[in-house]
PDB file of the backbone (N, CA, C, O) and the ligand in Angstrom, with CONECT records:
HET     ZN  A 101       1
ATOM      1  N   MET A   1      49.693 -53.815 -56.573  1.00  0.00           N
ATOM      2  CA  MET A   1      48.292 -53.513 -56.916  1.00  0.00           C
ATOM      3  C   MET A   1      47.366 -54.146 -55.891  1.00  0.00           C
ATOM      4  O   MET A   1      47.410 -55.350 -55.637  1.00  0.00           O
ATOM      5  N   LEU A   2      46.557 -53.329 -55.332  1.00  0.00           N
ATOM      6  CA  LEU A   2      45.636 -53.833 -54.322  1.00  0.00           C
ATOM      7  C   LEU A   2      44.204 -53.551 -54.749  1.00  0.00           C
ATOM      8  O   LEU A   2      43.844 -52.421 -55.077  1.00  0.00           O
ATOM      9  N   ASN A   3      43.434 -54.557 -54.736  1.00  0.00           N
ATOM     10  CA  ASN A   3      42.027 -54.393 -55.082  1.00  0.00           C
ATOM     11  C   ASN A   3      41.142 -54.724 -53.899  1.00  0.00           C
ATOM     12  O   ASN A   3      41.159 -55.834 -53.367  1.00  0.00           O
ATOM     13  N   VAL A   4      40.397 -53.764 -53.518  1.00  0.00           N
ATOM     14  CA  VAL A   4      39.499 -54.006 -52.394  1.00  0.00           C
ATOM     15  C   VAL A   4      38.073 -53.716 -52.839  1.00  0.00           C
ATOM     16  O   VAL A   4      37.772 -52.634 -53.343  1.00  0.00           O
ATOM     17  N   SER A   5      37.241 -54.655 -52.653  1.00  0.00           N
ATOM     18  CA  SER A   5      35.832 -54.373 -52.932  1.00  0.00           C
ATOM     19  C   SER A   5      35.024 -54.539 -51.657  1.00  0.00           C
ATOM     20  O   SER A   5      35.219 -55.468 -50.874  1.00  0.00           O
ATOM     21  N   VAL A   6      34.130 -53.619 -51.489  1.00  0.00           N
ATOM     22  CA  VAL A   6      33.278 -53.672 -50.311  1.00  0.00           C
ATOM     23  C   VAL A   6      31.847 -53.873 -50.767  1.00  0.00           C
ATOM     24  O   VAL A   6      31.326 -53.113 -51.583  1.00  0.00           O
ATOM     25  N   LYS A   7      31.255 -54.853 -50.257  1.00  0.00           N
ATOM     26  CA  LYS A   7      29.867 -55.098 -50.607  1.00  0.00           C
ATOM     27  C   LYS A   7      28.976 -54.538 -49.497  1.00  0.00           C
ATOM     28  O   LYS A   7      29.074 -54.926 -48.333  1.00  0.00           O
ATOM     29  N   TRP A   8      28.119 -53.628 -49.896  1.00  0.00           N
ATOM     30  CA  TRP A   8      27.194 -53.048 -48.916  1.00  0.00           C
ATOM     31  C   TRP A   8      25.904 -53.850 -48.935  1.00  0.00           C
ATOM     32  O   TRP A   8      25.219 -53.926 -49.955  1.00  0.00           O
ATOM     33  N   ASP A   9      25.594 -54.422 -47.845  1.00  0.00           N
ATOM     34  CA  ASP A   9      24.277 -55.037 -47.762  1.00  0.00           C
ATOM     35  C   ASP A   9      23.367 -54.087 -46.977  1.00  0.00           C
ATOM     36  O   ASP A   9      23.793 -53.008 -46.565  1.00  0.00           O
ATOM     37  N   ASP A  10      22.152 -54.483 -46.783  1.00  0.00           N
ATOM     38  CA  ASP A  10      21.182 -53.618 -46.105  1.00  0.00           C
ATOM     39  C   ASP A  10      21.628 -53.202 -44.717  1.00  0.00           C
ATOM     40  O   ASP A  10      21.473 -52.043 -44.332  1.00  0.00           O
ATOM     41  N   SER A  11      22.176 -54.131 -43.973  1.00  0.00           N
ATOM     42  CA  SER A  11      22.565 -53.800 -42.607  1.00  0.00           C
ATOM     43  C   SER A  11      23.757 -52.848 -42.617  1.00  0.00           C
ATOM     44  O   SER A  11      23.892 -52.008 -41.728  1.00  0.00           O
ATOM     45  N   GLY A  12      24.617 -52.978 -43.620  1.00  0.00           N
ATOM     46  CA  GLY A  12      25.734 -52.048 -43.772  1.00  0.00           C
ATOM     47  C   GLY A  12      25.254 -50.626 -43.986  1.00  0.00           C
ATOM     48  O   GLY A  12      25.777 -49.688 -43.383  1.00  0.00           O
ATOM     49  N   PHE A  13      24.267 -50.471 -44.838  1.00  0.00           N
ATOM     50  CA  PHE A  13      23.692 -49.152 -45.096  1.00  0.00           C
ATOM     51  C   PHE A  13      23.002 -48.585 -43.868  1.00  0.00           C
ATOM     52  O   PHE A  13      23.148 -47.401 -43.563  1.00  0.00           O
ATOM     53  N   LYS A  14      22.270 -49.400 -43.180  1.00  0.00           N
ATOM     54  CA  LYS A  14      21.563 -48.954 -41.984  1.00  0.00           C
ATOM     55  C   LYS A  14      22.552 -48.486 -40.937  1.00  0.00           C
ATOM     56  O   LYS A  14      22.339 -47.477 -40.266  1.00  0.00           O
ATOM     57  N   ASN A  15      23.632 -49.231 -40.808  1.00  0.00           N
ATOM     58  CA  ASN A  15      24.674 -48.895 -39.852  1.00  0.00           C
ATOM     59  C   ASN A  15      25.303 -47.545 -40.189  1.00  0.00           C
ATOM     60  O   ASN A  15      25.512 -46.711 -39.308  1.00  0.00           O
ATOM     61  N   LEU A  16      25.603 -47.336 -41.472  1.00  0.00           N
ATOM     62  CA  LEU A  16      26.190 -46.085 -41.931  1.00  0.00           C
ATOM     63  C   LEU A  16      25.216 -44.929 -41.718  1.00  0.00           C
ATOM     64  O   LEU A  16      25.604 -43.852 -41.265  1.00  0.00           O
ATOM     65  N   GLU A  17      23.959 -45.165 -42.047  1.00  0.00           N
ATOM     66  CA  GLU A  17      22.924 -44.156 -41.885  1.00  0.00           C
ATOM     67  C   GLU A  17      22.819 -43.720 -40.423  1.00  0.00           C
ATOM     68  O   GLU A  17      22.723 -42.528 -40.128  1.00  0.00           O
ATOM     69  N   SER A  18      22.839 -44.673 -39.535  1.00  0.00           N
ATOM     70  CA  SER A  18      22.703 -44.326 -38.122  1.00  0.00           C
ATOM     71  C   SER A  18      23.946 -43.605 -37.609  1.00  0.00           C
ATOM     72  O   SER A  18      23.855 -42.761 -36.718  1.00  0.00           O
ATOM     73  N   LYS A  19      25.102 -43.937 -38.171  1.00  0.00           N
ATOM     74  CA  LYS A  19      26.333 -43.232 -37.797  1.00  0.00           C
ATOM     75  C   LYS A  19      26.273 -41.766 -38.234  1.00  0.00           C
ATOM     76  O   LYS A  19      26.675 -40.870 -37.491  1.00  0.00           O
ATOM     77  N   ILE A  20      25.770 -41.534 -39.444  1.00  0.00           N
ATOM     78  CA  ILE A  20      25.647 -40.164 -39.951  1.00  0.00           C
ATOM     79  C   ILE A  20      24.645 -39.378 -39.100  1.00  0.00           C
ATOM     80  O   ILE A  20      24.890 -38.227 -38.738  1.00  0.00           O
ATOM     81  N   LYS A  21      23.535 -40.004 -38.793  1.00  0.00           N
ATOM     82  CA  LYS A  21      22.529 -39.348 -37.956  1.00  0.00           C
ATOM     83  C   LYS A  21      23.086 -39.015 -36.584  1.00  0.00           C
ATOM     84  O   LYS A  21      22.844 -37.934 -36.047  1.00  0.00           O
ATOM     85  N   LYS A  22      23.829 -39.946 -36.027  1.00  0.00           N
ATOM     86  CA  LYS A  22      24.423 -39.748 -34.717  1.00  0.00           C
ATOM     87  C   LYS A  22      25.386 -38.560 -34.758  1.00  0.00           C
ATOM     88  O   LYS A  22      25.418 -37.734 -33.846  1.00  0.00           O
ATOM     89  N   HIS A  23      26.160 -38.495 -35.825  1.00  0.00           N
ATOM     90  CA  HIS A  23      27.116 -37.413 -35.984  1.00  0.00           C
ATOM     91  C   HIS A  23      26.389 -36.073 -36.086  1.00  0.00           C
ATOM     92  O   HIS A  23      26.773 -35.102 -35.435  1.00  0.00           O
ATOM     93  N   ALA A  24      25.340 -36.025 -36.904  1.00  0.00           N
ATOM     94  CA  ALA A  24      24.563 -34.794 -37.070  1.00  0.00           C
ATOM     95  C   ALA A  24      23.929 -34.378 -35.746  1.00  0.00           C
ATOM     96  O   ALA A  24      23.905 -33.194 -35.408  1.00  0.00           O
ATOM     97  N   PHE A  25      23.428 -35.332 -35.014  1.00  0.00           N
ATOM     98  CA  PHE A  25      22.813 -35.083 -33.718  1.00  0.00           C
ATOM     99  C   PHE A  25      23.839 -34.495 -32.740  1.00  0.00           C
ATOM    100  O   PHE A  25      23.547 -33.536 -32.026  1.00  0.00           O
ATOM    101  N   ASP A  26      25.026 -35.075 -32.719  1.00  0.00           N
ATOM    102  CA  ASP A  26      26.095 -34.567 -31.849  1.00  0.00           C
ATOM    103  C   ASP A  26      26.488 -33.137 -32.219  1.00  0.00           C
ATOM    104  O   ASP A  26      26.766 -32.312 -31.349  1.00  0.00           O
ATOM    105  N   GLN A  27      26.508 -32.858 -33.528  1.00  0.00           N
ATOM    106  CA  GLN A  27      26.840 -31.517 -34.010  1.00  0.00           C
ATOM    107  C   GLN A  27      25.819 -30.496 -33.520  1.00  0.00           C
ATOM    108  O   GLN A  27      26.172 -29.429 -33.018  1.00  0.00           O
ATOM    109  N   VAL A  28      24.543 -30.852 -33.678  1.00  0.00           N
ATOM    110  CA  VAL A  28      23.454 -29.969 -33.252  1.00  0.00           C
ATOM    111  C   VAL A  28      23.543 -29.727 -31.746  1.00  0.00           C
ATOM    112  O   VAL A  28      23.410 -28.595 -31.279  1.00  0.00           O
ATOM    113  N   LYS A  29      23.765 -30.791 -31.004  1.00  0.00           N
ATOM    114  CA  LYS A  29      23.862 -30.696 -29.545  1.00  0.00           C
ATOM    115  C   LYS A  29      24.971 -29.746 -29.113  1.00  0.00           C
ATOM    116  O   LYS A  29      24.755 -28.869 -28.277  1.00  0.00           O
ATOM    117  N   SER A  30      26.159 -29.922 -29.684  1.00  0.00           N
ATOM    118  CA  SER A  30      27.281 -29.096 -29.258  1.00  0.00           C
ATOM    119  C   SER A  30      27.113 -27.658 -29.732  1.00  0.00           C
ATOM    120  O   SER A  30      27.522 -26.723 -29.045  1.00  0.00           O
ATOM    121  N   ASP A  31      26.511 -27.483 -30.902  1.00  0.00           N
ATOM    122  CA  ASP A  31      26.257 -26.143 -31.423  1.00  0.00           C
ATOM    123  C   ASP A  31      25.296 -25.380 -30.509  1.00  0.00           C
ATOM    124  O   ASP A  31      25.563 -24.239 -30.130  1.00  0.00           O
ATOM    125  N   VAL A  32      24.192 -26.008 -30.163  1.00  0.00           N
ATOM    126  CA  VAL A  32      23.181 -25.370 -29.302  1.00  0.00           C
ATOM    127  C   VAL A  32      23.759 -25.117 -27.905  1.00  0.00           C
ATOM    128  O   VAL A  32      23.542 -24.055 -27.322  1.00  0.00           O
ATOM    129  N   THR A  33      24.483 -26.083 -27.383  1.00  0.00           N
ATOM    130  CA  THR A  33      25.066 -25.935 -26.050  1.00  0.00           C
ATOM    131  C   THR A  33      26.035 -24.752 -26.007  1.00  0.00           C
ATOM    132  O   THR A  33      26.044 -23.975 -25.052  1.00  0.00           O
ATOM    133  N   GLN A  34      26.851 -24.630 -27.061  1.00  0.00           N
ATOM    134  CA  GLN A  34      27.777 -23.493 -27.184  1.00  0.00           C
ATOM    135  C   GLN A  34      27.026 -22.168 -27.174  1.00  0.00           C
ATOM    136  O   GLN A  34      27.401 -21.223 -26.481  1.00  0.00           O
ATOM    137  N   LYS A  35      25.956 -22.128 -27.963  1.00  0.00           N
ATOM    138  CA  LYS A  35      25.230 -20.872 -28.152  1.00  0.00           C
ATOM    139  C   LYS A  35      24.529 -20.399 -26.886  1.00  0.00           C
ATOM    140  O   LYS A  35      24.445 -19.196 -26.638  1.00  0.00           O
ATOM    141  N   ILE A  36      24.029 -21.323 -26.089  1.00  0.00           N
ATOM    142  CA  ILE A  36      23.320 -20.874 -24.883  1.00  0.00           C
ATOM    143  C   ILE A  36      24.250 -20.702 -23.683  1.00  0.00           C
ATOM    144  O   ILE A  36      23.817 -20.265 -22.616  1.00  0.00           O
ATOM    145  N   ARG A  37      25.497 -21.037 -23.853  1.00  0.00           N
ATOM    146  CA  ARG A  37      26.460 -20.940 -22.757  1.00  0.00           C
ATOM    147  C   ARG A  37      26.572 -19.496 -22.230  1.00  0.00           C
ATOM    148  O   ARG A  37      26.739 -19.272 -21.031  1.00  0.00           O
ATOM    149  N   ARG A  38      26.479 -18.535 -23.146  1.00  0.00           N
ATOM    150  CA  ARG A  38      26.638 -17.129 -22.775  1.00  0.00           C
ATOM    151  C   ARG A  38      25.365 -16.513 -22.211  1.00  0.00           C
ATOM    152  O   ARG A  38      25.394 -15.420 -21.646  1.00  0.00           O
ATOM    153  N   VAL A  39      24.261 -17.211 -22.364  1.00  0.00           N
ATOM    154  CA  VAL A  39      22.976 -16.629 -21.962  1.00  0.00           C
ATOM    155  C   VAL A  39      22.832 -16.599 -20.442  1.00  0.00           C
ATOM    156  O   VAL A  39      22.994 -17.612 -19.761  1.00  0.00           O
ATOM    157  N   ARG A  40      22.523 -15.406 -19.932  1.00  0.00           N
ATOM    158  CA  ARG A  40      22.267 -15.253 -18.507  1.00  0.00           C
ATOM    159  C   ARG A  40      20.941 -14.528 -18.338  1.00  0.00           C
ATOM    160  O   ARG A  40      20.613 -13.637 -19.121  1.00  0.00           O
ATOM    161  N   CYS A  41      20.195 -14.898 -17.340  1.00  0.00           N
ATOM    162  CA  CYS A  41      18.940 -14.223 -17.064  1.00  0.00           C
ATOM    163  C   CYS A  41      19.231 -12.816 -16.540  1.00  0.00           C
ATOM    164  O   CYS A  41      19.995 -12.657 -15.588  1.00  0.00           O
ATOM    165  N   PRO A  42      18.623 -11.788 -17.159  1.00  0.00           N
ATOM    166  CA  PRO A  42      18.885 -10.416 -16.715  1.00  0.00           C
ATOM    167  C   PRO A  42      18.326 -10.144 -15.312  1.00  0.00           C
ATOM    168  O   PRO A  42      18.793  -9.232 -14.631  1.00  0.00           O
ATOM    169  N   THR A  43      17.349 -10.913 -14.883  1.00  0.00           N
ATOM    170  CA  THR A  43      16.734 -10.716 -13.568  1.00  0.00           C
ATOM    171  C   THR A  43      17.433 -11.526 -12.479  1.00  0.00           C
ATOM    172  O   THR A  43      17.725 -11.008 -11.401  1.00  0.00           O
ATOM    173  N   HIS A  44      17.697 -12.792 -12.765  1.00  0.00           N
ATOM    174  CA  HIS A  44      18.213 -13.689 -11.727  1.00  0.00           C
ATOM    175  C   HIS A  44      19.687 -14.056 -11.892  1.00  0.00           C
ATOM    176  O   HIS A  44      20.294 -14.629 -10.987  1.00  0.00           O
ATOM    177  N   GLY A  45      20.256 -13.725 -13.045  1.00  0.00           N
ATOM    178  CA  GLY A  45      21.668 -14.014 -13.286  1.00  0.00           C
ATOM    179  C   GLY A  45      21.999 -15.478 -13.495  1.00  0.00           C
ATOM    180  O   GLY A  45      23.172 -15.850 -13.542  1.00  0.00           O
ATOM    181  N   SER A  46      20.976 -16.315 -13.622  1.00  0.00           N
ATOM    182  CA  SER A  46      21.224 -17.746 -13.824  1.00  0.00           C
ATOM    183  C   SER A  46      21.350 -18.072 -15.304  1.00  0.00           C
ATOM    184  O   SER A  46      20.889 -17.320 -16.163  1.00  0.00           O
ATOM    185  N   SER A  47      21.972 -19.189 -15.582  1.00  0.00           N
ATOM    186  CA  SER A  47      22.093 -19.613 -16.968  1.00  0.00           C
ATOM    187  C   SER A  47      20.969 -20.589 -17.306  1.00  0.00           C
ATOM    188  O   SER A  47      20.337 -21.176 -16.428  1.00  0.00           O
ATOM    189  N   ALA A  48      20.752 -20.735 -18.569  1.00  0.00           N
ATOM    190  CA  ALA A  48      19.757 -21.699 -19.040  1.00  0.00           C
ATOM    191  C   ALA A  48      20.439 -23.022 -19.326  1.00  0.00           C
ATOM    192  O   ALA A  48      21.644 -23.060 -19.577  1.00  0.00           O
ATOM    193  N   SER A  49      19.692 -24.088 -19.292  1.00  0.00           N
ATOM    194  CA  SER A  49      20.268 -25.364 -19.703  1.00  0.00           C
ATOM    195  C   SER A  49      19.364 -26.004 -20.746  1.00  0.00           C
ATOM    196  O   SER A  49      18.195 -25.647 -20.892  1.00  0.00           O
ATOM    197  N   VAL A  50      19.928 -26.938 -21.449  1.00  0.00           N
ATOM    198  CA  VAL A  50      19.189 -27.554 -22.550  1.00  0.00           C
ATOM    199  C   VAL A  50      19.327 -29.074 -22.465  1.00  0.00           C
ATOM    200  O   VAL A  50      20.366 -29.616 -22.087  1.00  0.00           O
ATOM    201  N   ARG A  51      18.245 -29.723 -22.828  1.00  0.00           N
ATOM    202  CA  ARG A  51      18.196 -31.180 -22.812  1.00  0.00           C
ATOM    203  C   ARG A  51      17.654 -31.597 -24.177  1.00  0.00           C
ATOM    204  O   ARG A  51      16.772 -30.938 -24.728  1.00  0.00           O
ATOM    205  N   PHE A  52      18.174 -32.675 -24.711  1.00  0.00           N
ATOM    206  CA  PHE A  52      17.768 -33.083 -26.055  1.00  0.00           C
ATOM    207  C   PHE A  52      17.053 -34.421 -26.037  1.00  0.00           C
ATOM    208  O   PHE A  52      17.405 -35.330 -25.285  1.00  0.00           O
ATOM    209  N   THR A  53      16.041 -34.517 -26.883  1.00  0.00           N
ATOM    210  CA  THR A  53      15.417 -35.815 -27.096  1.00  0.00           C
ATOM    211  C   THR A  53      15.447 -36.110 -28.575  1.00  0.00           C
ATOM    212  O   THR A  53      15.187 -35.245 -29.411  1.00  0.00           O
ATOM    213  N   GLU A  54      15.765 -37.328 -28.873  1.00  0.00           N
ATOM    214  CA  GLU A  54      15.844 -37.749 -30.257  1.00  0.00           C
ATOM    215  C   GLU A  54      14.606 -38.580 -30.574  1.00  0.00           C
ATOM    216  O   GLU A  54      14.326 -39.582 -29.918  1.00  0.00           O
ATOM    217  N   THR A  55      13.884 -38.148 -31.580  1.00  0.00           N
ATOM    218  CA  THR A  55      12.704 -38.895 -32.003  1.00  0.00           C
ATOM    219  C   THR A  55      12.867 -39.253 -33.474  1.00  0.00           C
ATOM    220  O   THR A  55      13.836 -38.853 -34.118  1.00  0.00           O
ATOM    221  N   SER A  56      11.922 -40.000 -33.988  1.00  0.00           N
ATOM    222  CA  SER A  56      11.990 -40.352 -35.411  1.00  0.00           C
ATOM    223  C   SER A  56      11.829 -39.120 -36.296  1.00  0.00           C
ATOM    224  O   SER A  56      12.238 -39.124 -37.457  1.00  0.00           O
ATOM    225  N   GLN A  57      11.228 -38.062 -35.739  1.00  0.00           N
ATOM    226  CA  GLN A  57      11.049 -36.825 -36.506  1.00  0.00           C
ATOM    227  C   GLN A  57      12.283 -35.928 -36.464  1.00  0.00           C
ATOM    228  O   GLN A  57      12.373 -34.965 -37.225  1.00  0.00           O
ATOM    229  N   GLY A  58      13.220 -36.232 -35.595  1.00  0.00           N
ATOM    230  CA  GLY A  58      14.404 -35.392 -35.484  1.00  0.00           C
ATOM    231  C   GLY A  58      14.768 -35.162 -34.029  1.00  0.00           C
ATOM    232  O   GLY A  58      14.485 -35.981 -33.154  1.00  0.00           O
ATOM    233  N   VAL A  59      15.394 -34.041 -33.801  1.00  0.00           N
ATOM    234  CA  VAL A  59      15.879 -33.735 -32.461  1.00  0.00           C
ATOM    235  C   VAL A  59      15.048 -32.605 -31.865  1.00  0.00           C
ATOM    236  O   VAL A  59      14.785 -31.603 -32.530  1.00  0.00           O
ATOM    237  N   THR A  60      14.640 -32.768 -30.624  1.00  0.00           N
ATOM    238  CA  THR A  60      13.931 -31.707 -29.931  1.00  0.00           C
ATOM    239  C   THR A  60      14.790 -31.217 -28.782  1.00  0.00           C
ATOM    240  O   THR A  60      15.344 -32.004 -28.015  1.00  0.00           O
ATOM    241  N   ALA A  61      14.889 -29.894 -28.679  1.00  0.00           N
ATOM    242  CA  ALA A  61      15.634 -29.298 -27.574  1.00  0.00           C
ATOM    243  C   ALA A  61      14.650 -28.765 -26.541  1.00  0.00           C
ATOM    244  O   ALA A  61      13.702 -28.058 -26.882  1.00  0.00           O
ATOM    245  N   HIS A  62      14.879 -29.105 -25.288  1.00  0.00           N
ATOM    246  CA  HIS A  62      14.055 -28.595 -24.197  1.00  0.00           C
ATOM    247  C   HIS A  62      14.902 -27.654 -23.350  1.00  0.00           C
ATOM    248  O   HIS A  62      15.928 -28.048 -22.794  1.00  0.00           O
ATOM    249  N   PHE A  63      14.463 -26.424 -23.262  1.00  0.00           N
ATOM    250  CA  PHE A  63      15.223 -25.450 -22.495  1.00  0.00           C
ATOM    251  C   PHE A  63      14.638 -25.323 -21.097  1.00  0.00           C
ATOM    252  O   PHE A  63      13.422 -25.339 -20.905  1.00  0.00           O
ATOM    253  N   THR A  64      15.524 -25.199 -20.140  1.00  0.00           N
ATOM    254  CA  THR A  64      15.061 -24.937 -18.774  1.00  0.00           C
ATOM    255  C   THR A  64      15.869 -23.795 -18.192  1.00  0.00           C
ATOM    256  O   THR A  64      17.032 -23.592 -18.541  1.00  0.00           O
ATOM    257  N   GLY A  65      15.238 -23.058 -17.305  1.00  0.00           N
ATOM    258  CA  GLY A  65      15.901 -21.933 -16.674  1.00  0.00           C
ATOM    259  C   GLY A  65      15.075 -21.438 -15.512  1.00  0.00           C
ATOM    260  O   GLY A  65      14.033 -22.012 -15.197  1.00  0.00           O
ATOM    261  N   CYS A  66      15.533 -20.374 -14.868  1.00  0.00           N
ATOM    262  CA  CYS A  66      14.871 -19.859 -13.675  1.00  0.00           C
ATOM    263  C   CYS A  66      13.503 -19.249 -13.990  1.00  0.00           C
ATOM    264  O   CYS A  66      12.613 -19.250 -13.139  1.00  0.00           O
ATOM    265  N   CYS A  67      13.334 -18.732 -15.200  1.00  0.00           N
ATOM    266  CA  CYS A  67      12.060 -18.103 -15.555  1.00  0.00           C
ATOM    267  C   CYS A  67      11.887 -18.091 -17.076  1.00  0.00           C
ATOM    268  O   CYS A  67      12.780 -18.497 -17.820  1.00  0.00           O
ATOM    269  N   ASP A  68      10.736 -17.624 -17.516  1.00  0.00           N
ATOM    270  CA  ASP A  68      10.431 -17.581 -18.951  1.00  0.00           C
ATOM    271  C   ASP A  68      11.436 -16.758 -19.739  1.00  0.00           C
ATOM    272  O   ASP A  68      11.786 -17.090 -20.872  1.00  0.00           O
ATOM    273  N   LYS A  69      11.897 -15.667 -19.111  1.00  0.00           N
ATOM    274  CA  LYS A  69      12.793 -14.737 -19.790  1.00  0.00           C
ATOM    275  C   LYS A  69      14.076 -15.433 -20.280  1.00  0.00           C
ATOM    276  O   LYS A  69      14.474 -15.292 -21.436  1.00  0.00           O
ATOM    277  N   VAL A  70      14.699 -16.176 -19.382  1.00  0.00           N
ATOM    278  CA  VAL A  70      15.966 -16.827 -19.740  1.00  0.00           C
ATOM    279  C   VAL A  70      15.735 -17.927 -20.780  1.00  0.00           C
ATOM    280  O   VAL A  70      16.594 -18.167 -21.629  1.00  0.00           O
ATOM    281  N   VAL A  71      14.598 -18.583 -20.717  1.00  0.00           N
ATOM    282  CA  VAL A  71      14.266 -19.601 -21.711  1.00  0.00           C
ATOM    283  C   VAL A  71      14.093 -18.958 -23.086  1.00  0.00           C
ATOM    284  O   VAL A  71      14.546 -19.492 -24.099  1.00  0.00           O
ATOM    285  N   GLU A  72      13.419 -17.783 -23.101  1.00  0.00           N
ATOM    286  CA  GLU A  72      13.255 -17.049 -24.358  1.00  0.00           C
ATOM    287  C   GLU A  72      14.611 -16.624 -24.931  1.00  0.00           C
ATOM    288  O   GLU A  72      14.856 -16.744 -26.131  1.00  0.00           O
ATOM    289  N   LEU A  73      15.474 -16.131 -24.062  1.00  0.00           N
ATOM    290  CA  LEU A  73      16.810 -15.702 -24.491  1.00  0.00           C
ATOM    291  C   LEU A  73      17.615 -16.876 -25.038  1.00  0.00           C
ATOM    292  O   LEU A  73      18.323 -16.746 -26.037  1.00  0.00           O
ATOM    293  N   ALA A  74      17.498 -18.016 -24.375  1.00  0.00           N
ATOM    294  CA  ALA A  74      18.222 -19.206 -24.821  1.00  0.00           C
ATOM    295  C   ALA A  74      17.726 -19.661 -26.188  1.00  0.00           C
ATOM    296  O   ALA A  74      18.518 -20.003 -27.067  1.00  0.00           O
ATOM    297  N   LYS A  75      16.411 -19.663 -26.357  1.00  0.00           N
ATOM    298  CA  LYS A  75      15.831 -20.034 -27.654  1.00  0.00           C
ATOM    299  C   LYS A  75      16.303 -19.086 -28.741  1.00  0.00           C
ATOM    300  O   LYS A  75      16.696 -19.515 -29.826  1.00  0.00           O
ATOM    301  N   ALA A  76      16.261 -17.782 -28.440  1.00  0.00           N
ATOM    302  CA  ALA A  76      16.674 -16.772 -29.416  1.00  0.00           C
ATOM    303  C   ALA A  76      18.146 -16.943 -29.787  1.00  0.00           C
ATOM    304  O   ALA A  76      18.517 -16.775 -30.949  1.00  0.00           O
ATOM    305  N   ALA A  77      18.980 -17.275 -28.809  1.00  0.00           N
ATOM    306  CA  ALA A  77      20.417 -17.455 -29.061  1.00  0.00           C
ATOM    307  C   ALA A  77      20.685 -18.609 -30.020  1.00  0.00           C
ATOM    308  O   ALA A  77      21.625 -18.549 -30.813  1.00  0.00           O
ATOM    309  N   THR A  78      19.877 -19.648 -29.955  1.00  0.00           N
ATOM    310  CA  THR A  78      20.102 -20.802 -30.823  1.00  0.00           C
ATOM    311  C   THR A  78      19.705 -20.493 -32.268  1.00  0.00           C
ATOM    312  O   THR A  78      20.132 -21.190 -33.188  1.00  0.00           O
ATOM    313  N   LEU A  79      18.892 -19.454 -32.474  1.00  0.00           N
ATOM    314  CA  LEU A  79      18.444 -19.119 -33.829  1.00  0.00           C
ATOM    315  C   LEU A  79      19.401 -18.183 -34.532  1.00  0.00           C
ATOM    316  O   LEU A  79      19.254 -17.931 -35.728  1.00  0.00           O
ATOM    317  N   LYS A  80      20.379 -17.663 -33.813  1.00  0.00           N
ATOM    318  CA  LYS A  80      21.340 -16.727 -34.403  1.00  0.00           C
ATOM    319  C   LYS A  80      22.257 -17.446 -35.378  1.00  0.00           C
ATOM    320  O   LYS A  80      23.134 -16.822 -35.975  1.00  0.00           O
TER     321      LYS A  80
HETATM  322 ZN    ZN A 101      15.258 -15.607 -14.361  1.00  0.00          ZN2+
END
């Protein structure tokens, strides 16, 4: 018989919370990156790229590409 008790203090909860957030952030990042991988600009044939910033409000994705068209396509692809 084994009895294990874990006492969660405030720092334990904060640590767990940040781990969950980190995991969710990584999921979003890889999901968005996957989705825009196929996007090519119909005019220039270049791909779009994405950069993420994490703020207290959540995650912001910044799309960059050769022109507005590819950025629009990349944004649209992430909403699918
Ligand atoms: Zn272009």
